[in-house]
C-alpha positions in Angstrom: -8.0 -17.6 -105.8 -10.4 -20.5 -105.3 -14.1 -19.8 -105.3 -14.4 -20.6 -101.7 -11.5 -18.3 -100.9 -13.1 -15.5 -102.9 -16.4 -16.0 -101.2 -14.8 -15.7 -97.8 -13.1 -12.4 -98.7 -16.0 -10.2 -97.9 -14.3 -7.4 -96.0 -14.3 -4.4 -98.3 -11.2 -2.6 -99.5 -11.4 0.5 -97.3 -8.8 2.5 -95.4 -9.7 5.9 -93.9 -7.0 6.3 -91.2 -3.6 5.1 -90.0 -4.8 3.7 -86.7 -8.3 2.2 -87.1 -8.5 -1.5 -86.2 -6.6 -3.4 -88.9 -8.8 -6.1 -90.5 -7.0 -7.0 -93.7 -3.4 -6.5 -94.8 -1.3 -7.4 -97.8 2.1 -8.9 -97.0 4.9 -10.8 -98.6 7.0 -13.3 -96.6 10.7 -13.2 -97.1 11.5 -15.3 -100.1 14.7 -17.0 -101.4 15.5 -13.8 -103.4 16.6 -12.2 -100.2 19.2 -14.9 -99.9 20.6 -14.0 -103.3 21.6 -10.4 -102.6 25.3 -10.2 -103.1 27.6 -7.3 -101.9 28.4 -6.0 -105.4 24.6 -5.6 -106.1 23.2 -4.7 -102.7 23.0 -1.0 -103.3 21.6 -1.4 -106.8 18.9 -3.6 -105.3 18.4 -0.9 -102.6 19.9 -2.9 -99.7 22.6 -1.5 -97.4 23.9 -4.9 -96.5 23.4 -8.6 -97.2 21.0 -10.3 -94.7 20.8 -13.9 -93.4 17.6 -15.3 -94.9 17.0 -18.2 -92.4 17.3 -15.8 -89.4 14.9 -13.3 -91.0 12.4 -16.1 -91.6 12.6 -18.2 -88.5 13.6 -15.9 -85.8 12.0 -12.6 -87.0 9.4 -12.4 -89.7 7.6 -15.6 -88.5 6.8 -13.6 -85.3 5.3 -10.9 -87.4 3.1 -13.4 -89.3 1.9 -14.9 -86.0 1.1 -11.6 -84.4 -0.9 -10.6 -87.5 -2.8 -13.8 -87.6 -3.7 -13.7 -83.8 -5.0 -10.2 -84.3 -6.7 -10.5 -87.7 -7.5 -14.2 -88.3 -7.0 -16.2 -85.1 -8.8 -19.2 -86.5 -5.8 -19.8 -88.7 -3.4 -20.2 -85.8 -5.0 -20.4 -82.3 -4.4 -23.9 -80.8 -1.9 -24.8 -83.5 1.3 -23.2 -82.2 3.0 -26.5 -81.2 2.2 -28.0 -84.6 3.3 -24.9 -86.5 6.6 -24.6 -84.6 7.5 -28.2 -85.0 10.7 -28.2 -87.1 9.2 -30.7 -89.6 6.2 -28.5 -90.3 7.1 -24.9 -89.7 8.2 -23.9 -93.2 5.1 -25.5 -94.7 2.9 -23.1 -92.7 4.8 -19.9 -93.7 5.7 -20.6 -97.4 3.2 -19.8 -100.1 2.7 -22.7 -102.5 3.0 -25.4 -99.8 0.0 -27.5 -99.0 0.2 -26.4 -95.3 0.4 -22.7 -96.1 -1.9 -20.6 -93.8 -3.8 -19.0 -96.8 -5.6 -16.4 -94.7 -8.0 -14.1 -96.4 -7.2 -11.5 -93.8 -3.4 -11.7 -93.8 -3.1 -11.8 -97.5 0.1 -13.1 -99.2 1.1 -11.4 -102.5 2.8 -14.5 -103.9 -0.4 -16.5 -103.3 -2.5 -13.9 -105.2 0.0 -13.9 -108.0 -0.2 -17.7 -108.4 -4.0 -17.4 -108.4 -4.1 -15.0 -111.4 -1.4 -17.1 -113.3 -3.9 -20.0 -113.4 -5.6 -18.0 -116.1 -3.8 -18.9 -119.4 -4.4 -15.5 -120.9 -3.0 -13.6 -118.0 -0.1 -16.0 -117.7 0.8 -15.5 -121.3 0.7 -11.7 -121.0 2.6 -11.5 -117.8 5.3 -13.9 -119.0 5.8 -11.8 -122.1 5.8 -8.6 -120.0 8.4 -9.8 -117.5 10.6 -11.2 -120.3 10.4 -7.9 -122.1 11.6 -5.8 -119.1 14.2 -8.4 -118.1 15.5 -8.8 -121.7 15.0 -12.6 -121.6 15.6 -14.8 -124.6 12.7 -16.4 -126.5 13.8 -19.8 -125.1 13.6 -18.5 -121.5 10.1 -17.1 -122.3 9.0 -20.5 -123.5 10.5 -22.2 -120.4 8.6 -19.8 -118.1 5.4 -20.4 -120.0 5.7 -24.1 -119.3 5.8 -23.6 -115.5 2.8 -24.2 -113.3 1.3 -21.1 -111.6 2.7 -21.7 -108.2 6.3 -22.2 -109.4 6.0 -19.4 -111.9 4.9 -17.0 -109.2 7.9 -18.0 -107.1 10.2 -17.5 -110.1 8.8 -14.1 -110.9 9.6 -13.0 -107.4 12.9 -14.8 -106.6 14.3 -14.8 -110.1 15.1 -18.6 -109.8 13.5 -21.7 -111.0 13.0 -24.9 -109.0 16.2 -26.3 -110.3 18.0 -23.2 -108.9 18.7 -21.5 -112.2 18.8 -17.8 -111.7 17.0 -16.3 -114.7 17.0 -12.7 -113.7 17.6 -10.6 -110.6 15.4 -11.2 -107.5 13.1 -8.4 -106.2 14.1 -8.5 -102.5 12.1 -5.3 -101.8 8.8 -7.1 -102.4 8.6 -7.6 -98.7 7.9 -3.9 -98.4 4.3 -4.1 -99.6 3.4 -0.6 -98.5 5.3 0.7 -101.5 3.4 -1.1 -104.3 0.2 0.9 -103.6 -2.0 2.5 -101.1 -5.7 2.2 -100.3 -7.3 5.6 -99.9 -10.9 5.2 -98.7 -12.3 2.8 -101.3 -9.7 3.6 -104.0 -6.3 2.0 -104.7 -3.5 4.3 -105.8 -0.8 2.2 -107.5 2.9 3.2 -107.3 5.5 4.2 -109.9 8.8 3.1 -108.4 11.7 5.5 -108.6 14.4 2.8 -108.9 14.8 0.3 -111.7 15.2 -2.5 -109.2 11.5 -2.2 -108.3 10.1 -2.1 -111.9 9.1 -5.8 -111.8 7.3 -5.3 -108.4 5.1 -2.6 -109.9 4.3 -4.8 -112.9 3.3 -7.8 -110.8 1.2 -5.6 -108.5 -0.6 -4.0 -111.4 -1.6 -7.4 -112.8 -2.8 -8.6 -109.3 -4.9 -5.6 -108.6 -6.5 -5.5 -112.1 -7.1 -9.3 -112.3 -7.6 -10.9 -108.9 -11.2 -11.6 -107.7 -10.3 -10.0 -104.4 -10.4 -6.6 -106.1 -13.0 -7.4 -108.7 -15.5 -4.8 -107.3 -12.9 -2.0 -107.4 -11.7 -2.1 -111.0 -13.0 1.4 -111.6 -11.4 2.6 -108.4 -7.8 1.7 -109.2 -5.7 4.8 -110.0 -2.5 4.9 -112.0 -0.4 7.9 -112.5 0.7 8.5 -116.1 4.2 9.5 -117.3 4.6 13.0 -118.5 5.0 13.7 -122.3 8.6 13.2 -123.4 9.4 11.6 -120.0 12.0 9.4 -121.8 14.0 12.5 -122.6 14.5 13.5 -119.0 18.1 13.0 -118.0 18.3 10.9 -114.9 16.7 9.2 -111.9 15.6 11.7 -109.2 14.5 14.4 -111.7 11.3 15.9 -110.1 9.7 16.1 -113.5 9.6 12.3 -113.7 6.5 10.6 -112.2 7.7 8.4 -109.3 5.6 7.6 -106.3 5.9 4.9 -103.6 3.4 4.0 -100.9 5.8 4.9 -98.0 5.2 8.5 -99.0 1.4 8.3 -98.7 -0.6 8.3 -95.5 -4.4 8.3 -95.1 -4.7 10.3 -91.8 -8.5 10.7 -92.0 -11.3 10.0 -94.6 -10.9 13.5 -96.0 -7.2 14.1 -95.5 -4.2 12.6 -97.3 -0.5 13.2 -96.8 1.9 12.8 -99.7 5.7 13.1 -99.2 8.1 14.4 -101.8 11.3 12.6 -101.2 14.2 10.5 -102.6 11.5 8.2 -104.0 8.4 10.4 -104.8 8.6 13.3 -107.2 6.8 16.6 -107.2 5.3 15.8 -110.6 3.8 12.6 -109.1 2.4 14.6 -106.1 0.9 17.2 -108.5 -0.8 14.5 -110.6 -2.1 12.7 -107.4 -3.6 16.0 -106.1 -5.4 16.6 -109.4 -6.8 13.1 -109.9 -7.8 12.5 -106.2 -9.6 15.9 -106.1 -11.3 15.2 -109.5 -12.6 11.8 -108.2 -13.7 13.3 -104.9 -11.5 10.7 -103.0 -10.4 13.2 -100.4 -11.0 16.9 -99.6 -7.6 17.9 -98.4 -4.0 16.9 -99.4 -0.9 18.0 -97.5 2.4 17.8 -99.4 5.5 17.2 -97.2 8.8 17.8 -98.9 11.6 16.2 -97.0 15.4 16.2 -97.8 16.3 13.7 -100.5 18.6 11.7 -98.3 18.9 7.9 -98.0 18.6 8.4 -94.2 14.9 9.3 -94.7 13.8 7.7 -98.0 10.0 8.1 -97.3 8.0 10.2 -94.9 7.1 7.0 -92.9 10.7 6.7 -91.9 10.5 10.0 -90.0 7.0 9.8 -88.4 4.0 7.5 -88.1 0.8 7.6 -86.0 0.3 5.7 -82.8 -3.0 7.1 -81.5 -5.3 9.9 -82.6 -3.3 12.2 -80.4 0.1 10.4 -80.3 2.8 10.3 -83.0 6.3 8.9 -83.2 8.7 11.5 -84.7 12.3 12.1 -85.5 13.3 15.1 -83.4 15.2 16.6 -86.3 11.8 17.7 -87.7 10.3 18.9 -84.4 9.2 22.4 -83.8 12.2 23.2 -81.6 14.7 21.8 -84.1 13.1 23.6 -87.1 13.1 26.9 -85.2 16.8 26.4 -84.3 16.1 27.4 -80.7 19.3 25.9 -79.4 21.6 27.7 -81.9 23.3 31.1 -81.8 22.6 33.6 -84.6 25.6 32.7 -86.8 24.7 29.0 -86.7 21.0 29.8 -87.4 22.0 31.8 -90.5 24.3 29.0 -91.8 21.6 26.4 -91.3 19.0 28.4 -93.0 21.2 28.4 -96.1 21.2 24.6 -96.4 18.4 24.5 -98.9 18.8 20.7 -99.5 17.9 20.1 -95.8 14.7 22.2 -95.8 11.4 20.8 -94.8 8.4 22.3 -96.7 4.7 21.6 -95.8 1.9 22.8 -98.1 -1.8 21.9 -97.6 -4.3 22.1 -100.5 -8.1 21.9 -100.2 -10.3 20.7 -103.0 -12.7 23.6 -102.5 -9.9 26.2 -102.9 -6.7 24.6 -104.3 -5.3 28.0 -105.3 -5.1 29.2 -101.7 -2.8 26.7 -99.9 -1.9 26.7 -96.2 1.6 26.4 -95.0 3.0 24.7 -91.9 6.4 25.5 -90.4 7.1 22.1 -88.9 5.7 18.6 -88.6 4.5 19.0 -85.0 2.2 21.8 -86.1 0.8 19.7 -88.9 0.3 16.6 -86.9 -1.2 18.5 -84.0 -3.7 20.1 -86.5 -4.6 16.6 -87.8 -5.2 15.3 -84.3 -7.2 18.3 -83.2 -9.2 19.3 -86.3 -9.4 16.2 -88.6 -9.7 13.6 -85.8 -11.5 15.9 -83.3 -9.3 14.8 -80.5 -9.8 16.8 -77.3 -6.7 15.4 -75.6 -3.4 17.2 -75.9 -1.3 16.0 -78.9 1.8 14.1 -77.7 5.0 13.3 -79.5 7.3 10.3 -78.8 10.7 10.9 -80.3 13.1 8.5 -81.9 15.9 7.6 -79.5 14.1 9.6 -76.8 15.4 12.7 -78.7 18.9 12.0 -77.4 22.0 12.3 -79.6 23.3 10.1 -81.1 20.5 7.6 -80.4 17.9 9.6 -82.2 19.7 9.2 -85.6 20.9 5.7 -84.9 17.4 4.4 -84.0 15.7 6.3 -86.9 18.1 4.4 -89.2 16.8 1.2 -87.8 13.2 2.3 -88.2 12.2 3.5 -84.8 9.6 5.8 -86.5 8.3 3.2 -88.9 5.6 1.6 -86.8 2.5 -0.3 -87.8 -0.7 0.2 -85.8 -2.8 -3.0 -85.4 -5.4 -0.8 -83.7 -5.3 2.6 -82.0 -2.5 2.6 -79.5 -1.1 -0.9 -80.3 1.9 -0.7 -82.6 4.7 -3.0 -83.8 8.3 -1.9 -83.6 11.8 -3.3 -83.5 13.3 -4.5 -80.2 16.7 -3.0 -80.9 15.6 0.6 -80.5 16.2 0.8 -76.7 15.9 4.6 -76.2 12.7 4.8 -78.2 11.3 2.0 -76.0 12.2 4.2 -73.0 10.3 7.1 -74.6 7.2 4.9 -75.0 7.4 3.8 -71.4 7.7 7.4 -70.3 4.6 8.2 -72.2 2.5 5.6 -70.4 2.7 2.7 -72.9 3.2 -0.9 -71.9 6.0 -2.8 -73.7 5.9 -6.5 -74.4 8.0 -8.8 -76.6 6.3 -10.6 -79.4 7.3 -14.1 -78.1 5.7 -13.4 -74.7 2.6 -11.9 -76.3 2.1 -14.9 -78.6 2.5 -17.3 -75.7 -0.2 -15.4 -73.7 -2.6 -15.3 -76.7 -2.0 -19.0 -77.3 -2.7 -20.1 -73.7 -5.7 -17.8 -73.5 -4.4 -15.5 -70.7 -4.6 -12.5 -73.0 -6.9 -11.7 -76.0 -6.1 -9.2 -78.8 -9.0 -7.0 -77.8 -7.5 -6.7 -74.3 -4.2 -5.3 -75.6 -4.3 -1.5 -75.2 -1.6 1.3 -75.3 1.2 -1.2 -76.1 4.4 -1.3 -78.1 5.0 -4.8 -79.3 8.7 -5.5 -79.7 9.7 -7.6 -82.6 13.0 -9.4 -83.0 15.1 -7.4 -85.5 18.8 -8.2 -85.9 18.5 -9.0 -89.6 15.2 -7.4 -90.6 16.3 -4.0 -89.6 19.3 -4.3 -91.9 16.9 -4.5 -94.8 16.0 -0.8 -94.1 12.3 -1.0 -93.5 10.0 -1.4 -90.5 6.5 -2.9 -90.1 4.8 0.1 -91.7 6.9 -0.6 -94.8 6.1 -4.3 -94.6 2.3 -3.9 -94.7 -0.2 -2.6 -97.2 -3.5 -2.2 -95.2 -6.5 -3.2 -97.3 -9.1 -2.6 -94.7 -9.2 -0.7 -91.4 -12.3 0.0 -89.3 -13.3 3.6 -89.5 -12.4 5.7 -86.5 -15.5 7.0 -84.7 -15.3 10.8 -84.4 
């Protein structure tokens, strides 16, 4: 990071809610590695399908970038839309490393931060050696990487390819899901430990960025890493709950004193146990709720089954509603059979720092989320739930698969979601929310007929034909670095 850039970056690293006004966010624009996913490796690289890179960039993710800039850093974009969208210029604005790249200190690009730290010869040498070690590169490849300039080296670390199109190692296409590399909890950063081998390089790059970039210089003593257990290398397989694996999609900061941690396909009980111990020891939060969800690809993380819209409004997959968990629509035989499906059980346990040996239990997510709205956020309005697919079968499951529950709040009541989830959109409208397509909103903000501060109680619909096939929504594609505190 240049000195001027570092001096501009004065917003602190601080997140104490899911819906406070977003002021700074860490993202990664789709890179050429996404275009190198092949069918035979798609599942190994955690993709369900191969996606069309140019469509994702031009027709989908670019809208996300514009919306973020208009809300977080309008000086970077307002009045420039015609110039930016000109075919001769558009990629220069969106691609890190180009002279015309937007370089916002509010909408912060991971690849740009990586190039910054690689300008330090010592860091460059260490990181090249580390990447080559985990990717089993030859000594010759290591020397070739060492000779690259910081911008090209950062691109190669992420895409796997050099400028002459040699593919040195696998891409890391999941790097667009920046939520999973870490999570800001108040003024602390909890780094992840990925469950899948395909994300090992992501975690390494993120670690070097957080420990070495000037943006995080004041927070070096507030970066938390979870350690592997003794003899972890003897544990038999991926998915063993004694392994320490944690991803940011399973962590939610719902208030300054209360953290949610999911135990899922990607986050282990051992990691949750370590996080509870460390976060309580460091007085980061006073209360941690563990949510164990079924280890199914359908769900992956807790943010695929619920996210927060307002203090008293949540989007939720109806499978985990009070009515569904109580089996109210089933006869006695079906209820008994369902209760024996241990792998499908939801378990919610809440621990308090002052008395961790006396946990509290919740029967379902609605009870927990209502408690958060009422007691943590002191909301006097009734807690409301908007359901995936309007809670209608089969739309509930279909739209949850395409991330109807995985929404990003730009501020309280203003969220980003996919335009393909029609029944969920109906549910938002029925709950009094306005709905607007990203293209229309951008046009209004560009011509001055609507300002970001004027947007209230709104679902912003983002184009999603290709992005949704990557199996992650805008909650996944964002790592908030700073949100305004909610006034309670």
